[in-house]
PDB file of N, CA, C and O in Angstrom:
ATOM      1  N   MET A   1     107.012  90.889 101.738  1.00  0.00           N
ATOM      2  CA  MET A   1     105.801  90.399 102.362  1.00  0.00           C
ATOM      3  C   MET A   1     104.888  91.568 102.726  1.00  0.00           C
ATOM      4  O   MET A   1     103.673  91.490 102.545  1.00  0.00           O
ATOM      5  N   ASP A   2     105.473  92.650 103.240  1.00  0.00           N
ATOM      6  CA  ASP A   2     104.660  93.808 103.603  1.00  0.00           C
ATOM      7  C   ASP A   2     103.967  94.410 102.386  1.00  0.00           C
ATOM      8  O   ASP A   2     102.843  94.902 102.478  1.00  0.00           O
ATOM      9  N   GLU A   3     104.653  94.365 101.246  1.00  0.00           N
ATOM     10  CA  GLU A   3     104.076  94.903 100.019  1.00  0.00           C
ATOM     11  C   GLU A   3     102.853  94.097  99.587  1.00  0.00           C
ATOM     12  O   GLU A   3     101.856  94.666  99.142  1.00  0.00           O
ATOM     13  N   VAL A   4     102.931  92.794  99.717  1.00  0.00           N
ATOM     14  CA  VAL A   4     101.800  91.928  99.344  1.00  0.00           C
ATOM     15  C   VAL A   4     100.626  92.189 100.275  1.00  0.00           C
ATOM     16  O   VAL A   4      99.482  92.257  99.826  1.00  0.00           O
ATOM     17  N   VAL A   5     100.894  92.334 101.556  1.00  0.00           N
ATOM     18  CA  VAL A   5      99.825  92.618 102.520  1.00  0.00           C
ATOM     19  C   VAL A   5      99.171  93.951 102.173  1.00  0.00           C
ATOM     20  O   VAL A   5      97.946  94.065 102.215  1.00  0.00           O
ATOM     21  N   GLY A   6      99.965  94.951 101.833  1.00  0.00           N
ATOM     22  CA  GLY A   6      99.423  96.254 101.455  1.00  0.00           C
ATOM     23  C   GLY A   6      98.560  96.170 100.207  1.00  0.00           C
ATOM     24  O   GLY A   6      97.495  96.784 100.145  1.00  0.00           O
ATOM     25  N   MET A   7      99.010  95.414  99.213  1.00  0.00           N
ATOM     26  CA  MET A   7      98.215  95.241  97.993  1.00  0.00           C
ATOM     27  C   MET A   7      96.923  94.495  98.287  1.00  0.00           C
ATOM     28  O   MET A   7      95.878  94.816  97.721  1.00  0.00           O
ATOM     29  N   ALA A   8      96.987  93.502  99.166  1.00  0.00           N
ATOM     30  CA  ALA A   8      95.791  92.729  99.508  1.00  0.00           C
ATOM     31  C   ALA A   8      94.772  93.597 100.251  1.00  0.00           C
ATOM     32  O   ALA A   8      93.568  93.414 100.068  1.00  0.00           O
ATOM     33  N   TRP A   9      95.224  94.527 101.077  1.00  0.00           N
ATOM     34  CA  TRP A   9      94.321  95.415 101.798  1.00  0.00           C
ATOM     35  C   TRP A   9      93.674  96.432 100.871  1.00  0.00           C
ATOM     36  O   TRP A   9      92.553  96.877 101.119  1.00  0.00           O
ATOM     37  N   SER A  10      94.373  96.801  99.806  1.00  0.00           N
ATOM     38  CA  SER A  10      93.871  97.826  98.892  1.00  0.00           C
ATOM     39  C   SER A  10      92.644  97.327  98.140  1.00  0.00           C
ATOM     40  O   SER A  10      92.618  96.200  97.648  1.00  0.00           O
ATOM     41  N   ASP A  11      91.635  98.176  98.059  1.00  0.00           N
ATOM     42  CA  ASP A  11      90.418  97.815  97.341  1.00  0.00           C
ATOM     43  C   ASP A  11      90.604  97.926  95.835  1.00  0.00           C
ATOM     44  O   ASP A  11      89.849  97.319  95.077  1.00  0.00           O
ATOM     45  N   LYS A  12      91.583  98.679  95.395  1.00  0.00           N
ATOM     46  CA  LYS A  12      91.762  98.940  93.965  1.00  0.00           C
ATOM     47  C   LYS A  12      92.630  97.904  93.260  1.00  0.00           C
ATOM     48  O   LYS A  12      92.674  97.881  92.030  1.00  0.00           O
ATOM     49  N   ILE A  13      93.313  97.057  94.002  1.00  0.00           N
ATOM     50  CA  ILE A  13      94.204  96.071  93.405  1.00  0.00           C
ATOM     51  C   ILE A  13      93.550  94.688  93.484  1.00  0.00           C
ATOM     52  O   ILE A  13      93.242  94.195  94.569  1.00  0.00           O
ATOM     53  N   SER A  14      93.345  94.077  92.321  1.00  0.00           N
ATOM     54  CA  SER A  14      92.685  92.764  92.279  1.00  0.00           C
ATOM     55  C   SER A  14      93.695  91.654  92.549  1.00  0.00           C
ATOM     56  O   SER A  14      94.908  91.861  92.501  1.00  0.00           O
ATOM     57  N   PHE A  15      93.157  90.469  92.834  1.00  0.00           N
ATOM     58  CA  PHE A  15      94.026  89.308  93.054  1.00  0.00           C
ATOM     59  C   PHE A  15      94.817  88.974  91.788  1.00  0.00           C
ATOM     60  O   PHE A  15      95.949  88.498  91.864  1.00  0.00           O
ATOM     61  N   GLU A  16      94.216  89.226  90.632  1.00  0.00           N
ATOM     62  CA  GLU A  16      94.908  88.968  89.371  1.00  0.00           C
ATOM     63  C   GLU A  16      96.140  89.870  89.225  1.00  0.00           C
ATOM     64  O   GLU A  16      97.185  89.423  88.754  1.00  0.00           O
ATOM     65  N   GLU A  17      96.015  91.131  89.627  1.00  0.00           N
ATOM     66  CA  GLU A  17      97.154  92.048  89.572  1.00  0.00           C
ATOM     67  C   GLU A  17      98.241  91.635  90.560  1.00  0.00           C
ATOM     68  O   GLU A  17      99.429  91.742  90.257  1.00  0.00           O
ATOM     69  N   ILE A  18      97.842  91.168  91.724  1.00  0.00           N
ATOM     70  CA  ILE A  18      98.816  90.684  92.713  1.00  0.00           C
ATOM     71  C   ILE A  18      99.561  89.485  92.144  1.00  0.00           C
ATOM     72  O   ILE A  18     100.771  89.355  92.329  1.00  0.00           O
ATOM     73  N   LYS A  19      98.836  88.608  91.448  1.00  0.00           N
ATOM     74  CA  LYS A  19      99.478  87.437  90.840  1.00  0.00           C
ATOM     75  C   LYS A  19     100.503  87.859  89.785  1.00  0.00           C
ATOM     76  O   LYS A  19     101.589  87.285  89.711  1.00  0.00           O
ATOM     77  N   LYS A  20     100.159  88.866  88.967  1.00  0.00           N
ATOM     78  CA  LYS A  20     101.087  89.343  87.942  1.00  0.00           C
ATOM     79  C   LYS A  20     102.357  89.930  88.552  1.00  0.00           C
ATOM     80  O   LYS A  20     103.458  89.700  88.052  1.00  0.00           O
ATOM     81  N   LYS A  21     102.196  90.690  89.636  1.00  0.00           N
ATOM     82  CA  LYS A  21     103.335  91.382  90.243  1.00  0.00           C
ATOM     83  C   LYS A  21     104.196  90.483  91.115  1.00  0.00           C
ATOM     84  O   LYS A  21     105.416  90.643  91.163  1.00  0.00           O
ATOM     85  N   THR A  22     103.562  89.534  91.810  1.00  0.00           N
ATOM     86  CA  THR A  22     104.307  88.744  92.795  1.00  0.00           C
ATOM     87  C   THR A  22     104.375  87.260  92.469  1.00  0.00           C
ATOM     88  O   THR A  22     105.253  86.554  92.965  1.00  0.00           O
ATOM     89  N   GLY A  23     103.452  86.781  91.637  1.00  0.00           N
ATOM     90  CA  GLY A  23     103.401  85.360  91.328  1.00  0.00           C
ATOM     91  C   GLY A  23     102.592  84.551  92.330  1.00  0.00           C
ATOM     92  O   GLY A  23     102.521  83.328  92.217  1.00  0.00           O
ATOM     93  N   LEU A  24     101.985  85.208  93.301  1.00  0.00           N
ATOM     94  CA  LEU A  24     101.187  84.519  94.320  1.00  0.00           C
ATOM     95  C   LEU A  24      99.729  84.417  93.877  1.00  0.00           C
ATOM     96  O   LEU A  24      99.137  85.405  93.445  1.00  0.00           O
ATOM     97  N   SER A  25      99.163  83.239  93.983  1.00  0.00           N
ATOM     98  CA  SER A  25      97.754  83.051  93.645  1.00  0.00           C
ATOM     99  C   SER A  25      96.873  83.604  94.770  1.00  0.00           C
ATOM    100  O   SER A  25      97.361  83.982  95.835  1.00  0.00           O
ATOM    101  N   GLU A  26      95.569  83.641  94.505  1.00  0.00           N
ATOM    102  CA  GLU A  26      94.626  84.129  95.511  1.00  0.00           C
ATOM    103  C   GLU A  26      94.708  83.298  96.788  1.00  0.00           C
ATOM    104  O   GLU A  26      94.702  83.850  97.888  1.00  0.00           O
ATOM    105  N   LYS A  27      94.785  81.979  96.649  1.00  0.00           N
ATOM    106  CA  LYS A  27      94.885  81.104  97.829  1.00  0.00           C
ATOM    107  C   LYS A  27      96.161  81.367  98.611  1.00  0.00           C
ATOM    108  O   LYS A  27      96.151  81.361  99.842  1.00  0.00           O
ATOM    109  N   GLU A  28      97.260  81.599  97.900  1.00  0.00           N
ATOM    110  CA  GLU A  28      98.535  81.878  98.573  1.00  0.00           C
ATOM    111  C   GLU A  28      98.493  83.217  99.305  1.00  0.00           C
ATOM    112  O   GLU A  28      99.058  83.354 100.390  1.00  0.00           O
ATOM    113  N   VAL A  29      97.822  84.205  98.709  1.00  0.00           N
ATOM    114  CA  VAL A  29      97.674  85.506  99.364  1.00  0.00           C
ATOM    115  C   VAL A  29      96.835  85.351 100.626  1.00  0.00           C
ATOM    116  O   VAL A  29      97.152  85.940 101.660  1.00  0.00           O
ATOM    117  N   ILE A  30      95.776  84.570 100.549  1.00  0.00           N
ATOM    118  CA  ILE A  30      94.918  84.338 101.716  1.00  0.00           C
ATOM    119  C   ILE A  30      95.717  83.661 102.830  1.00  0.00           C
ATOM    120  O   ILE A  30      95.601  84.044 103.994  1.00  0.00           O
ATOM    121  N   CYS A  31      96.523  82.663 102.484  1.00  0.00           N
ATOM    122  CA  CYS A  31      97.355  81.979 103.485  1.00  0.00           C
ATOM    123  C   CYS A  31      98.374  82.938 104.094  1.00  0.00           C
ATOM    124  O   CYS A  31      98.616  82.912 105.300  1.00  0.00           O
ATOM    125  N   LEU A  32      98.965  83.778 103.259  1.00  0.00           N
ATOM    126  CA  LEU A  32      99.925  84.761 103.749  1.00  0.00           C
ATOM    127  C   LEU A  32      99.256  85.737 104.712  1.00  0.00           C
ATOM    128  O   LEU A  32      99.809  86.058 105.764  1.00  0.00           O
ATOM    129  N   MET A  33      98.079  86.201 104.352  1.00  0.00           N
ATOM    130  CA  MET A  33      97.351  87.137 105.219  1.00  0.00           C
ATOM    131  C   MET A  33      96.988  86.453 106.549  1.00  0.00           C
ATOM    132  O   MET A  33      97.075  87.071 107.610  1.00  0.00           O
ATOM    133  N   ARG A  34      96.587  85.194 106.485  1.00  0.00           N
ATOM    134  CA  ARG A  34      96.225  84.470 107.707  1.00  0.00           C
ATOM    135  C   ARG A  34      97.420  84.346 108.640  1.00  0.00           C
ATOM    136  O   ARG A  34      97.284  84.507 109.853  1.00  0.00           O
ATOM    137  N   SER A  35      98.591  84.059 108.078  1.00  0.00           N
ATOM    138  CA  SER A  35      99.779  83.856 108.920  1.00  0.00           C
ATOM    139  C   SER A  35     100.400  85.171 109.384  1.00  0.00           C
ATOM    140  O   SER A  35     101.099  85.202 110.397  1.00  0.00           O
ATOM    141  N   THR A  36     100.147  86.262 108.648  1.00  0.00           N
ATOM    142  CA  THR A  36     100.768  87.549 108.959  1.00  0.00           C
ATOM    143  C   THR A  36      99.925  88.396 109.911  1.00  0.00           C
ATOM    144  O   THR A  36     100.449  89.002 110.846  1.00  0.00           O
ATOM    145  N   LEU A  37      98.637  88.432 109.667  1.00  0.00           N
ATOM    146  CA  LEU A  37      97.756  89.313 110.433  1.00  0.00           C
ATOM    147  C   LEU A  37      97.325  88.679 111.753  1.00  0.00           C
ATOM    148  O   LEU A  37      97.377  87.463 111.937  1.00  0.00           O
ATOM    149  N   LYS A  38      96.898  89.552 112.658  1.00  0.00           N
ATOM    150  CA  LYS A  38      96.257  89.062 113.875  1.00  0.00           C
ATOM    151  C   LYS A  38      94.920  88.444 113.475  1.00  0.00           C
ATOM    152  O   LYS A  38      94.374  88.759 112.417  1.00  0.00           O
ATOM    153  N   LYS A  39      94.404  87.572 114.318  1.00  0.00           N
ATOM    154  CA  LYS A  39      93.184  86.840 114.000  1.00  0.00           C
ATOM    155  C   LYS A  39      92.022  87.776 113.653  1.00  0.00           C
ATOM    156  O   LYS A  39      91.341  87.570 112.648  1.00  0.00           O
ATOM    157  N   LYS A  40      91.801  88.774 114.457  1.00  0.00           N
ATOM    158  CA  LYS A  40      90.682  89.699 114.237  1.00  0.00           C
ATOM    159  C   LYS A  40      90.879  90.502 112.950  1.00  0.00           C
ATOM    160  O   LYS A  40      89.924  90.727 112.207  1.00  0.00           O
ATOM    161  N   SER A  41      92.113  90.932 112.688  1.00  0.00           N
ATOM    162  CA  SER A  41      92.398  91.671 111.457  1.00  0.00           C
ATOM    163  C   SER A  41      92.151  90.806 110.232  1.00  0.00           C
ATOM    164  O   SER A  41      91.615  91.278 109.230  1.00  0.00           O
ATOM    165  N   TYR A  42      92.543  89.537 110.313  1.00  0.00           N
ATOM    166  CA  TYR A  42      92.318  88.615 109.205  1.00  0.00           C
ATOM    167  C   TYR A  42      90.818  88.428 108.947  1.00  0.00           C
ATOM    168  O   TYR A  42      90.385  88.425 107.794  1.00  0.00           O
ATOM    169  N   ILE A  43      90.039  88.274 109.997  1.00  0.00           N
ATOM    170  CA  ILE A  43      88.594  88.090 109.865  1.00  0.00           C
ATOM    171  C   ILE A  43      87.963  89.316 109.215  1.00  0.00           C
ATOM    172  O   ILE A  43      87.113  89.185 108.334  1.00  0.00           O
ATOM    173  N   ILE A  44      88.372  90.497 109.642  1.00  0.00           N
ATOM    174  CA  ILE A  44      87.848  91.738 109.061  1.00  0.00           C
ATOM    175  C   ILE A  44      88.223  91.825 107.579  1.00  0.00           C
ATOM    176  O   ILE A  44      87.390  92.194 106.751  1.00  0.00           O
ATOM    177  N   TRP A  45      89.463  91.490 107.245  1.00  0.00           N
ATOM    178  CA  TRP A  45      89.919  91.535 105.855  1.00  0.00           C
ATOM    179  C   TRP A  45      89.123  90.555 104.988  1.00  0.00           C
ATOM    180  O   TRP A  45      88.697  90.906 103.888  1.00  0.00           O
ATOM    181  N   ARG A  46      88.921  89.327 105.480  1.00  0.00           N
ATOM    182  CA  ARG A  46      88.181  88.334 104.710  1.00  0.00           C
ATOM    183  C   ARG A  46      86.740  88.763 104.458  1.00  0.00           C
ATOM    184  O   ARG A  46      86.200  88.530 103.377  1.00  0.00           O
ATOM    185  N   LYS A  47      86.119  89.390 105.455  1.00  0.00           N
ATOM    186  CA  LYS A  47      84.749  89.872 105.270  1.00  0.00           C
ATOM    187  C   LYS A  47      84.702  90.948 104.188  1.00  0.00           C
ATOM    188  O   LYS A  47      83.768  90.982 103.387  1.00  0.00           O
ATOM    189  N   ARG A  48      85.704  91.824 104.162  1.00  0.00           N
ATOM    190  CA  ARG A  48      85.761  92.895 103.169  1.00  0.00           C
ATOM    191  C   ARG A  48      85.990  92.341 101.773  1.00  0.00           C
ATOM    192  O   ARG A  48      85.373  92.803 100.814  1.00  0.00           O
ATOM    193  N   VAL A  49      86.869  91.360 101.650  1.00  0.00           N
ATOM    194  CA  VAL A  49      87.301  90.859 100.350  1.00  0.00           C
ATOM    195  C   VAL A  49      86.320  89.867  99.756  1.00  0.00           C
ATOM    196  O   VAL A  49      86.165  89.810  98.536  1.00  0.00           O
ATOM    197  N   ARG A  50      85.670  89.102 100.575  1.00  0.00           N
ATOM    198  CA  ARG A  50      84.853  87.974 100.114  1.00  0.00           C
ATOM    199  C   ARG A  50      83.838  88.374  99.042  1.00  0.00           C
ATOM    200  O   ARG A  50      83.757  87.703  98.013  1.00  0.00           O
ATOM    201  N   GLY A  51      83.084  89.411  99.238  1.00  0.00           N
ATOM    202  CA  GLY A  51      82.050  89.773  98.275  1.00  0.00           C
ATOM    203  C   GLY A  51      82.410  90.941  97.379  1.00  0.00           C
ATOM    204  O   GLY A  51      81.566  91.419  96.621  1.00  0.00           O
ATOM    205  N   ARG A  52      83.618  91.399  97.449  1.00  0.00           N
ATOM    206  CA  ARG A  52      84.019  92.612  96.728  1.00  0.00           C
ATOM    207  C   ARG A  52      84.402  92.282  95.288  1.00  0.00           C
ATOM    208  O   ARG A  52      85.324  91.504  95.044  1.00  0.00           O
ATOM    209  N   SER A  53      83.693  92.875  94.347  1.00  0.00           N
ATOM    210  CA  SER A  53      83.971  92.590  92.942  1.00  0.00           C
ATOM    211  C   SER A  53      85.273  93.218  92.477  1.00  0.00           C
ATOM    212  O   SER A  53      85.875  92.731  91.520  1.00  0.00           O
ATOM    213  N   SER A  54      85.723  94.278  93.122  1.00  0.00           N
ATOM    214  CA  SER A  54      86.958  94.933  92.691  1.00  0.00           C
ATOM    215  C   SER A  54      88.191  94.077  92.963  1.00  0.00           C
ATOM    216  O   SER A  54      89.234  94.302  92.350  1.00  0.00           O
ATOM    217  N   LYS A  55      88.098  93.108  93.860  1.00  0.00           N
ATOM    218  CA  LYS A  55      89.222  92.222  94.137  1.00  0.00           C
ATOM    219  C   LYS A  55      89.285  91.067  93.143  1.00  0.00           C
ATOM    220  O   LYS A  55      90.280  90.343  93.099  1.00  0.00           O
ATOM    221  N   HIS A  56      88.242  90.890  92.351  1.00  0.00           N
ATOM    222  CA  HIS A  56      88.192  89.822  91.370  1.00  0.00           C
ATOM    223  C   HIS A  56      87.918  90.431  90.000  1.00  0.00           C
ATOM    224  O   HIS A  56      86.804  90.876  89.724  1.00  0.00           O
ATOM    225  N   ARG A  57      88.916  90.447  89.158  1.00  0.00           N
ATOM    226  CA  ARG A  57      88.822  91.100  87.858  1.00  0.00           C
ATOM    227  C   ARG A  57      87.681  90.535  87.010  1.00  0.00           C
ATOM    228  O   ARG A  57      87.031  91.292  86.289  1.00  0.00           O
ATOM    229  N   LYS A  58      87.423  89.237  87.075  1.00  0.00           N
ATOM    230  CA  LYS A  58      86.363  88.642  86.262  1.00  0.00           C
ATOM    231  C   LYS A  58      85.001  89.229  86.638  1.00  0.00           C
ATOM    232  O   LYS A  58      84.193  89.522  85.757  1.00  0.00           O
ATOM    233  N   LYS A  59      84.744  89.400  87.910  1.00  0.00           N
ATOM    234  CA  LYS A  59      83.486  89.997  88.345  1.00  0.00           C
ATOM    235  C   LYS A  59      83.440  91.466  87.957  1.00  0.00           C
ATOM    236  O   LYS A  59      82.385  91.984  87.589  1.00  0.00           O
ATOM    237  N   ASN A  60      84.574  92.129  88.038  1.00  0.00           N
ATOM    238  CA  ASN A  60      84.664  93.542  87.747  1.00  0.00           C
ATOM    239  C   ASN A  60      84.453  93.829  86.264  1.00  0.00           C
ATOM    240  O   ASN A  60      83.866  94.857  85.928  1.00  0.00           O
ATOM    241  N   LYS A  61      84.909  92.963  85.371  1.00  0.00           N
ATOM    242  CA  LYS A  61      84.760  93.154  83.933  1.00  0.00           C
ATOM    243  C   LYS A  61      83.296  93.178  83.520  1.00  0.00           C
ATOM    244  O   LYS A  61      82.916  93.925  82.618  1.00  0.00           O
ATOM    245  N   LYS A  62      82.479  92.372  84.167  1.00  0.00           N
ATOM    246  CA  LYS A  62      81.068  92.327  83.818  1.00  0.00           C
ATOM    247  C   LYS A  62      80.399  93.667  84.074  1.00  0.00           C
ATOM    248  O   LYS A  62      79.502  94.068  83.333  1.00  0.00           O
ATOM    249  N   LYS A  63      80.826  94.353  85.107  1.00  0.00           N
ATOM    250  CA  LYS A  63      80.249  95.643  85.440  1.00  0.00           C
ATOM    251  C   LYS A  63      80.742  96.740  84.511  1.00  0.00           C
ATOM    252  O   LYS A  63      79.980  97.633  84.141  1.00  0.00           O
ATOM    253  N   PHE A  64      82.009  96.678  84.133  1.00  0.00           N
ATOM    254  CA  PHE A  64      82.639  97.778  83.422  1.00  0.00           C
ATOM    255  C   PHE A  64      83.159  97.339  82.057  1.00  0.00           C
ATOM    256  O   PHE A  64      84.333  97.552  81.752  1.00  0.00           O
ATOM    257  N   ASN A  65      82.321  96.739  81.243  1.00  0.00           N
ATOM    258  CA  ASN A  65      82.713  96.274  79.921  1.00  0.00           C
ATOM    259  C   ASN A  65      83.194  97.401  79.014  1.00  0.00           C
ATOM    260  O   ASN A  65      84.065  97.181  78.173  1.00  0.00           O
ATOM    261  N   TYR A  66      82.653  98.580  79.166  1.00  0.00           N
ATOM    262  CA  TYR A  66      82.947  99.670  78.256  1.00  0.00           C
ATOM    263  C   TYR A  66      84.372 100.192  78.385  1.00  0.00           C
ATOM    264  O   TYR A  66      84.786 100.996  77.550  1.00  0.00           O
ATOM    265  N   TYR A  67      85.135  99.783  79.374  1.00  0.00           N
ATOM    266  CA  TYR A  67      86.526 100.212  79.503  1.00  0.00           C
ATOM    267  C   TYR A  67      87.472  99.378  78.652  1.00  0.00           C
ATOM    268  O   TYR A  67      88.600  99.801  78.399  1.00  0.00           O
ATOM    269  N   GLU A  68      87.042  98.217  78.212  1.00  0.00           N
ATOM    270  CA  GLU A  68      87.919  97.339  77.435  1.00  0.00           C
ATOM    271  C   GLU A  68      87.790  97.677  75.959  1.00  0.00           C
ATOM    272  O   GLU A  68      86.704  97.979  75.464  1.00  0.00           O
ATOM    273  N   PHE A  69      88.909  97.621  75.276  1.00  0.00           N
ATOM    274  CA  PHE A  69      88.922  97.921  73.841  1.00  0.00           C
ATOM    275  C   PHE A  69      89.387  96.738  73.063  1.00  0.00           C
ATOM    276  O   PHE A  69      89.465  96.798  71.836  1.00  0.00           O
TER     277      PHE A  69
END
């Protein structure tokens, strides 16, 4: 559980990568973070993640198409 929380906090690891490594979907990660973190920490995390393209591979691909072969 601590590993998933650490991956969720990281800006470099997308929800898709978390799903590959742990099998947890984005909604499941959000529920885990809500139940694990203090209320204020959860709110801060959600604000950071909500608009961040690096947490969503689909949004990130549009920006960095030239990395795919």
